[in-house]
C-alpha positions in Angstrom: 0.0 0.0 0.0 2.9 2.4 0.8 5.0 1.7 -2.3 3.5 4.8 -3.9 4.2 7.0 -0.9 5.9 9.7 -3.0 2.5 10.2 -4.8 0.2 9.5 -1.9 1.7 11.8 0.7 1.5 15.0 -1.4 -2.1 14.1 -2.4 -3.0 13.5 1.3 -1.9 17.0 2.1 -4.2 18.5 -0.5 -7.1 16.3 0.8 -6.3 17.4 4.3 -6.6 21.1 3.4 -9.9 20.4 1.6 -11.2 18.3 4.5 -10.5 20.8 7.3 -13.1 23.5 6.3 -15.6 20.9 5.1 -15.5 18.9 8.4 -16.0 22.1 10.4 -18.6 23.6 8.0 -20.7 20.5 7.9 -20.7 20.3 11.7 -21.8 23.9 11.9 -24.5 23.3 9.2 -25.7 20.3 11.1 -26.1 22.1 14.4 -23.5 19.8 16.0 -20.3 20.6 17.9 -17.5 21.6 15.6 -15.3 18.9 17.0 -17.8 16.3 15.9 -17.0 17.0 12.2 -13.2 16.6 12.9 -13.9 13.2 14.6 -15.8 12.0 11.6 -13.0 13.2 9.3 -10.3 11.4 11.3 -12.3 8.1 11.5 -13.3 8.4 7.9 -9.6 8.7 6.9 -7.9 6.2 9.3 -10.5 3.6 10.1 -12.7 3.5 7.0 -9.7 4.1 4.7 -8.0 1.0 6.2 -11.0 -1.3 6.0 -12.3 -0.1 2.6 -11.4 -1.8 -0.6 -11.5 1.6 -2.4 -8.1 2.6 -3.7 -8.9 6.4 -4.0 -12.1 7.0 -2.1 -12.0 9.4 0.9 -14.6 9.3 3.6 -15.8 11.8 6.2 -18.8 13.9 7.2 -21.2 14.4 4.3 -23.1 17.6 3.4 -26.0 15.4 2.2 -26.6 14.3 5.8 -26.5 17.8 7.3 -30.2 18.4 7.0 -31.0 15.0 8.5 -28.7 15.6 11.4 -30.2 19.0 12.1 -33.8 17.7 12.0 -32.8 14.7 14.2 -31.2 16.9 16.9 -34.5 18.8 17.1 -36.6 15.6 17.3 -34.4 13.5 19.7 -33.7 16.3 22.2 -29.9 16.1 22.6 -26.7 15.3 20.7 -26.0 12.4 23.1 -29.4 10.8 22.0 -28.6 11.4 18.4 -25.3 9.5 18.7 -27.2 6.4 19.6 -28.9 6.6 16.1 -25.4 7.0 14.5 -24.2 3.9 16.2 -27.3 1.9 15.2 -27.2 3.3 11.7 -23.6 2.0 11.3 -24.7 -1.4 12.5 -27.4 -1.5 9.9 -24.9 -0.6 7.2 -22.7 -3.5 8.3 -25.8 -5.7 7.9 -26.3 -4.2 4.4 -22.8 -5.3 3.6 -23.3 -8.8 4.9 -26.5 -9.1 2.9 -24.6 -7.9 -0.2 -26.8 -4.9 -0.8 -23.8 -3.1 -2.4 -24.8 -4.5 -5.8 -27.3 -1.6 -6.0 -24.4 0.7 -6.8 -23.9 -0.9 -10.2 -27.4 0.0 -11.4 -26.9 3.8 -11.9 -26.2 4.8 -15.5 -23.0 6.5 -16.3 -24.8 9.6 -17.7 -26.3 10.1 -14.2 -22.9 9.5 -12.5 -21.2 12.0 -14.8 -24.1 14.4 -14.2 -23.5 13.9 -10.4 -19.8 14.7 -10.8 -20.5 17.8 -13.0 -23.3 19.0 -10.7 -21.1 18.8 -7.7 -18.3 20.6 -9.5 -20.7 23.4 -10.4 -22.0 23.6 -6.8 -18.4 23.7 -5.4 -17.6 26.7 -7.7 -20.8 28.5 -6.9 -20.6 27.9 -3.2 -17.0 29.0 -2.9 -17.4 32.3 -4.7 -18.5 34.2 -1.5 -15.6 32.6 0.4 -13.2 33.7 -2.3 -14.2 37.3 -1.8 -14.2 37.1 2.0 -18.0 36.9 2.5 -18.8 33.7 4.3 -22.1 34.1 6.1 -23.3 30.6 5.2 -21.5 27.6 6.9 -18.9 25.8 4.7 -20.4 22.5 3.6 -24.0 23.6 3.1 -24.3 22.4 -0.5 -28.1 22.8 -0.9 -29.6 25.4 -3.2 -31.8 26.7 -0.4 -29.3 27.6 2.3 -29.7 27.4 6.1 -29.2 31.2 6.4 -32.3 31.9 4.4 -30.5 32.7 1.2 -30.1 30.5 -1.9 -26.9 29.8 -3.9 -27.4 32.8 -6.3 -28.6 35.3 -3.8 -25.6 34.6 -1.6 -23.4 35.4 -4.5 -25.3 38.6 -5.1 -24.7 39.6 -1.4 -21.0 39.7 -2.1 -21.5 43.3 -3.4 -20.7 45.6 -0.5 -19.2 42.8 1.6 -15.9 42.2 -0.2 -12.9 41.8 2.1 -9.9 43.3 0.1 -7.3 41.2 2.0 -9.2 37.9 1.7 -9.8 38.6 -2.0 -6.2 39.6 -2.7 -4.7 36.4 -1.1 -7.3 34.3 -2.9 -6.1 35.6 -6.3 -2.5 35.1 -5.2 -3.3 31.5 -4.1 -5.1 30.9 -7.4 -2.1 32.2 -9.3 0.2 29.9 -7.4 -2.0 26.9 -8.0 -2.4 27.5 -11.7 1.3 28.2 -12.2 2.3 25.2 -10.2 0.0 22.8 -12.1 0.4 24.3 -15.6 4.1 24.9 -15.7 6.3 24.3 -12.6 5.3 20.7 -11.8 5.7 19.7 -15.4 9.2 21.3 -15.8 10.9 20.7 -12.5 10.8 17.5 -10.4 11.0 19.4 -7.1 7.6 20.9 -7.7 6.1 17.5 -8.0 7.1 16.7 -4.4 5.8 19.9 -3.0 2.1 20.4 -3.8 0.8 23.8 -5.0 -2.0 23.9 -2.4 0.5 23.6 0.4 2.4 26.6 -0.9 -0.8 28.5 -1.4 -1.9 27.8 2.2 1.6 28.8 3.5 1.3 32.0 1.5 -2.1 32.7 3.0 -0.8 32.3 6.6 2.2 34.6 5.9 -0.1 37.1 4.3 -2.4 37.1 7.3 0.5 37.6 9.7 2.0 40.4 7.7 -1.2 42.3 7.2 -3.0 41.8 10.5 -2.3 45.4 11.5 -3.2 46.9 8.1 -6.4 48.9 8.0 -7.2 47.9 4.4 -5.8 44.4 4.0 -6.2 42.8 7.4 -8.3 39.6 7.4 -10.7 39.3 10.3 -10.9 36.2 12.3 -14.4 35.2 10.9 -12.6 34.7 7.5 -10.2 32.2 8.9 -10.4 28.5 9.7 -11.9 27.9 13.2 -10.6 24.7 14.7 -11.5 24.3 18.4 -8.4 25.1 20.6 -8.3 23.2 23.9 -6.4 24.8 26.9 -5.1 21.5 28.2 -5.4 17.7 27.8 -8.5 17.7 30.0 -10.3 20.2 27.8 -9.3 18.3 24.7 -10.7 15.1 26.0 -13.8 17.0 27.1 -14.7 17.6 23.5 -15.6 14.0 23.0 -19.3 13.2 23.6 -20.7 9.7 24.3 -24.1 8.2 23.3 -26.9 8.0 25.8 -27.9 4.3 25.3 -30.8 4.6 27.8 -33.0 6.0 24.9 -32.3 3.0 22.6 -36.0 1.9 23.0 -37.3 5.2 21.6 -38.9 4.5 18.1 -37.6 7.9 16.8 -34.0 6.7 17.5 -34.6 3.7 15.2 -36.3 5.8 12.5 -33.3 8.2 12.5 -30.9 5.2 12.4 -32.5 3.7 9.4 -32.6 7.1 7.7 -28.9 7.6 8.3 -28.1 4.0 7.1 -30.1 4.3 3.9 -29.0 7.8 2.9 -25.4 7.2 3.9 -25.2 3.9 2.0 -26.8 5.4 -1.1 -24.4 8.4 -1.1 -21.5 6.1 -0.5 -22.4 3.7 -3.4 -22.9 6.7 -5.8 -19.5 8.1 -4.8 -17.8 4.7 -5.1 -19.2 4.5 -8.7 -18.0 8.0 -9.5 -14.6 7.5 -7.9 -14.0 4.3 -9.8 -15.0 6.2 -13.0 -12.3 8.9 -12.2 -9.7 6.4 -11.3 -7.0 6.4 -14.0 -6.4 2.6 -13.5 -10.1 1.9 -13.6 -10.0 -0.3 -10.5 -13.3 -1.7 -9.2 -14.3 -1.1 -5.5 -16.0 -4.0 -3.8 -19.2 -2.4 -2.8 -20.3 -4.8 -0.1 -16.9 -4.4 1.7 -17.4 -0.6 1.3 -20.7 -0.8 3.2 -19.1 -2.8 5.9 -16.2 -0.3 6.2 -18.6 2.7 6.3 -20.8 1.0 8.9 -17.8 0.2 11.1 -16.7 3.9 10.8 -20.2 5.1 11.8 -20.3 2.8 14.8 -17.0 4.2 16.0 -17.8 7.8 15.1 -21.1 7.6 17.0 -19.4 6.0 20.1 -17.0 9.0 20.6 -19.2 11.9 19.4 -18.6 12.1 15.6 -21.0 12.9 12.8 -22.2 10.2 10.4 -19.7 9.3 7.7 -20.0 8.5 4.0 -17.5 8.3 1.1 -17.3 11.9 -0.2 -16.7 12.8 -3.8 -15.2 16.3 -3.2 -12.3 14.8 -1.1 -12.1 11.7 -3.4 -11.8 13.8 -6.5 -9.2 16.1 -4.9 -7.3 13.0 -4.0 -7.3 11.7 -7.6 -6.6 15.1 -9.1 -3.6 15.5 -6.8 -2.0 12.2 -8.0 -3.1 9.8 -5.2 -2.4 6.2 -6.2 -3.6 4.0 -3.3 -5.7 4.1 -0.1 -2.6 5.3 1.8 -3.4 8.9 0.9 -6.8 8.7 2.6 -5.3 7.1 5.7 -2.5 9.6 5.9 -5.0 12.5 5.5 -6.8 11.1 8.6 -3.6 11.0 10.6 -2.8 14.6 9.5 -6.2 15.7 10.8 -5.6 13.9 14.1 -2.0 15.3 14.6 -2.9 18.8 13.5 -6.0 19.0 15.8 -3.9 17.9 18.8 -0.6 19.7 18.1 -1.2 22.8 15.9 -4.8 23.9 16.0 -3.6 27.6 16.4 -1.6 27.3 13.2 -4.6 25.9 11.3 -6.6 28.9 12.6 -4.3 31.2 10.7 -5.4 29.9 7.3 -7.7 32.2 5.3 -10.9 30.5 4.0 -10.5 32.4 0.7 -7.3 30.4 0.0 -9.1 27.2 0.6 -11.8 28.4 -1.7 -9.2 28.9 -4.4 -8.1 25.2 -4.0 -11.7 24.0 -4.2 -12.3 26.2 -7.3 -9.8 24.0 -9.2 -11.4 20.8 -7.8 -14.8 22.0 -9.0 -13.5 23.1 -12.4 -11.9 19.7 -13.1 -15.2 18.0 -12.2 -17.2 20.3 -14.5 -15.0 20.9 -17.5 -16.9 22.6 -20.4 -15.7 19.9 -22.8 -17.7 17.3 -20.9 -21.0 19.0 -21.9 -20.0 18.9 -25.6 -19.1 15.2 -25.2 -22.4 14.3 -23.6 -24.4 16.1 -26.3 -22.5 14.3 -29.0 -23.5 11.0 -27.5 -27.2 11.6 -28.2 -30.3 12.3 -26.2 -30.3 9.0 -24.3 -27.1 10.2 -22.7 -27.4 14.0 -22.4 -31.0 14.1 -21.2 -30.4 12.2 -17.9 -27.0 14.0 -17.6 -28.6 17.5 -17.8 -31.5 16.5 -15.6 -29.1 15.3 -12.9 -26.9 18.4 -13.1 -30.0 20.7 -12.9 -31.4 18.7 -9.9 -28.2 18.9 -8.0 -27.6 22.6 -8.6 -31.2 23.7 -7.8 -31.9 21.1 -5.2 -29.4 18.7 -3.6 -27.5 15.5 -4.4 -30.3 13.1 -3.8 -32.8 15.1 -5.7 -30.5 15.3 -8.7 -29.7 11.6 -8.7 -33.3 10.6 -8.2 -34.4 12.7 -11.2 -31.6 11.5 -13.4 -32.2 7.9 -12.5 -35.9 8.2 -13.2 -35.2 9.6 -16.7 -32.6 6.9 -17.3 -35.1 4.2 -16.4 -37.7 5.8 -18.8 -35.0 5.7 -21.6 -34.3 2.0 -20.9 -38.0 1.1 -20.8 -38.3 2.8 -24.2 -35.5 0.7 -25.6 -36.4 -2.5 -23.9 -40.0 -2.2 -25.2 -38.4 -3.2 -28.5 -35.7 -5.7 -27.5 -34.7 -7.9 -24.6 -31.1 -8.2 -23.2 -29.1 -11.3 -22.3 -25.5 -12.2 -21.6 -24.2 -15.7 -22.4 -20.9 -17.0 -21.0 -19.1 -20.2 -22.0 -15.8 -21.4 -20.7 -13.5 -23.7 -22.8 -9.9 -24.9 -23.0 -7.9 -24.8 -26.1 -4.4 -26.3 -26.1 -4.3 -26.0 -22.3 -5.2 -22.3 -22.4 -8.5 -21.1 -20.8 -10.8 -19.5 -23.3 -13.8 -17.5 -22.2 -16.5 -16.9 -24.9 -18.8 -14.0 -24.1 -21.8 -13.4 -26.5 -23.7 -10.2 -26.2 -27.4 -10.3 -27.2 -29.5 -8.0 -29.3 -30.0 -5.4 -26.5 -27.4 -4.6 -23.8 -28.1 -1.6 -21.5 -26.6 -0.1 -18.3 -28.8 -2.5 -16.3 -26.5 -5.3 -17.6 -23.4 -3.3 -16.4 -23.2 -5.0 -13.0 -23.4 -8.5 -14.5 -20.8 -7.8 -17.2 -18.4 -6.2 -14.7 -18.8 -9.3 -12.4 -18.1 -11.7 -15.3 -15.1 -9.8 -16.6 -13.6 -9.7 -13.1 -13.9 -13.5 -12.9 -11.7 -14.0 -15.9 -8.5 -15.6 -14.8 -5.1 -14.1 -15.7 -3.4 -15.4 -18.8 -6.7 -16.3 -20.4 -8.2 -15.5 -23.8 -11.6 -13.7 -24.1 -13.6 -14.0 -27.3 -16.2 -11.2 -27.3 -19.0 -11.7 -29.8 -21.2 -8.7 -30.7 -22.4 -9.9 -34.1 -26.0 -10.1 -32.9 -26.0 -6.9 -30.9 -28.2 -4.1 -32.3 -28.0 -1.8 -29.3 -24.9 -1.5 -27.1 -25.3 1.1 -24.4 -22.5 3.7 -24.0 -22.2 2.5 -20.3 -21.3 -1.0 -21.4 -18.8 0.3 -24.0 -17.1 2.2 -21.2 -17.0 -1.0 -19.1 -15.1 -2.7 -21.8 -12.8 0.3 -22.2 -12.1 0.2 -18.5 -11.5 -3.6 -18.7 -9.0 -3.1 -21.5 -6.6 -1.5 -19.0 -7.1 -4.3 -16.5 -6.7 -6.9 -19.2 -3.2 -5.7 -20.0 -2.2 -6.0 -16.4 -3.6 -9.5 -16.1 -2.3 -10.7 -19.5 -5.7 -11.4 -20.9 -6.0 -11.4 -24.7 -9.2 -10.2 -26.2 -10.7 -11.0 -29.7 -13.6 -8.8 -30.6 -16.0 -10.1 -33.3 -18.6 -7.9 -34.8 -20.5 -7.5 -38.1 -17.6 -5.3 -39.3 -15.0 -8.0 -38.7 -12.5 -9.3 -36.1 -10.1 -7.2 -34.1 -7.6 -8.4 -31.5 -7.0 -6.4 -28.3 -8.8 -3.2 -29.5 -7.1 0.0 -28.4 -10.4 1.7 -27.9 -13.9 0.0 -27.8 -15.5 3.5 -28.1 -13.7 4.1 -31.4 -14.5 0.6 -32.6 -18.2 1.0 -32.1 -18.2 4.7 -33.1 -19.7 4.0 -36.6 -22.5 2.0 -35.0 -23.2 4.8 -32.5 -23.2 7.5 -35.3 -25.6 5.3 -37.3 -27.9 4.9 -34.3 -27.8 8.7 -33.6 -28.8 9.4 -37.2 -31.7 7.1 -36.8 -32.7 8.7 -33.5 -32.7 12.1 -35.1 
C-alpha cells in the first residue's frame, strides 16, 4: 500500500486542506459541535480508509446528511441521544454489507454518475465564490440550493457586493495564481515541484499574508474569515470535546427511524460516490461495494461512540485525491492522521489559514469535475445520454445531491424502458480450454443496456489471468455507452492480467482493441442518425 508514498503523501496534504473546512462547516451546518466534524473526518480517513477496498475514495462527514442531522437533533432532544442513532445506523450498514446490498451501486447509468460529478463541480464553484471574496455568512459544507441562512446559492453570490474583504480577495487571487502556475508549468518542468504540492504553498502564502497584514487597515483579514478549529487549553479540555451516546434511549422509536434514515442515505451516497470515484480512477479499479458498506458501517459505529457525525464516502475529497495524484488508499489514511495530529498539536496554526485560499483550492477541484468539454461530449453521444445528464446536473444545482440523482435515474429508467420495449437483453458465458489455455467466450445479445453493467463487470472480473476472451457482438443491435465504457475500463485491467481479447462484430474481427469506443463509433453514429 505504501509503495506509492511519493505520490500518496502529497495528495494526502491536499485532501487534508480540503477536508478541514468541510469537516468544520458540515458540523456547523448540522447544528452539531465543531469537533464532531473533525472526529468524523479522522475516523473516515484512518478507520474507513484502512478497511475499505476503495483505492482512492476518501470518507468523512457528508453535506448530504447535514439536514437529516439538524432535524434529528431537534426531534431527539440532545446530541447524546442522536449519537445512539449514528451507532445503530452504522450497525445497519454493516448488515447491508453482509446481505450484499452493495450491488445496488452498479445500477446507476454513467450519464447520471457523470451528471452527479458535474453538478457537484458546479456547486463547489458557486458555493466557494462568496468565500473567495471574503464573504462567508453561510457555513462551509452547506451544498443545498436553499441555504440554512435563508439565502439561496445565487442570492448569496449577489450579497458579495458591498461585503468584499480586500485582504481575503487579494490572497485568494494570489493563491489561485500559485495553483495555476504550479500545475500548468512548474510541476511539469521541475521535479522538485512534483514533491511539494501547490495547495501547500498557497496555504503557506495565506498564513504569511495574514500575519504580515493583521495590523493593516485595508488588507487585514478578520478572524471570521479564517479556519476555526477548536483550541483546547489542556489535555482535559481536549478530552472534554468527546461526547458519548446515551444508550438509555435506545428503545425510543424515533431513534430507530433516524438510524434507518442515516443508514439508507449514507449507504446510497457512498455507493454513488464509489461508482463516481471508480470512474475517475486512471487505473479503472473496481471497488468491492459490499466491503465498502461494511467499512462505512464500522466507521459510523466508532464515530457515534466517541461523538462524531455520520460518515460517507465523499466525492469532493475523493476527486481532490485523484486530481492530486493519489495512487492508493494510503493517501486517505495519511490524511486522517494529518487531521488527528494537527488537531492535537497545531490547532492555532490551522486557525491562521484564510478561508479564501481554501476556496481557491476548491475552485480548481470544481472546475476539473465540470469541464466545459464534458458538456459537448455528452451532447454528441445523443439524447439517451445527455437528457439524464442535464436533468441530474440541474437537480443537484437547484436542489441537492439526492434530488438530482433521483431525477436523473428516473429519466434513465424511462429511456431503458423505451429501448427494452423493442428488445430484450441477455449475456451468455461459456468457458472452454484450447491447447491448455483457458478461453472465455462472451456473446452479447441484441439489447445490452446499463442494467446489464453489473453482471458484465462481475463476469469480466472473474476471468482468470493469462486467459483468452472471445467477445462476440455480431447479434448486438443496441450496445449502451455505459457498457462500451465498461469494456474500455476492462482493456486497461486486461493488459495488467495478461488477458488477450478477440472482438468479433459484423464489421470483422479485431484483437485487443485500443479503444472500444472508437471501434463502435460507426455504429453509434448510425444509431444517432436514426434517432434524429
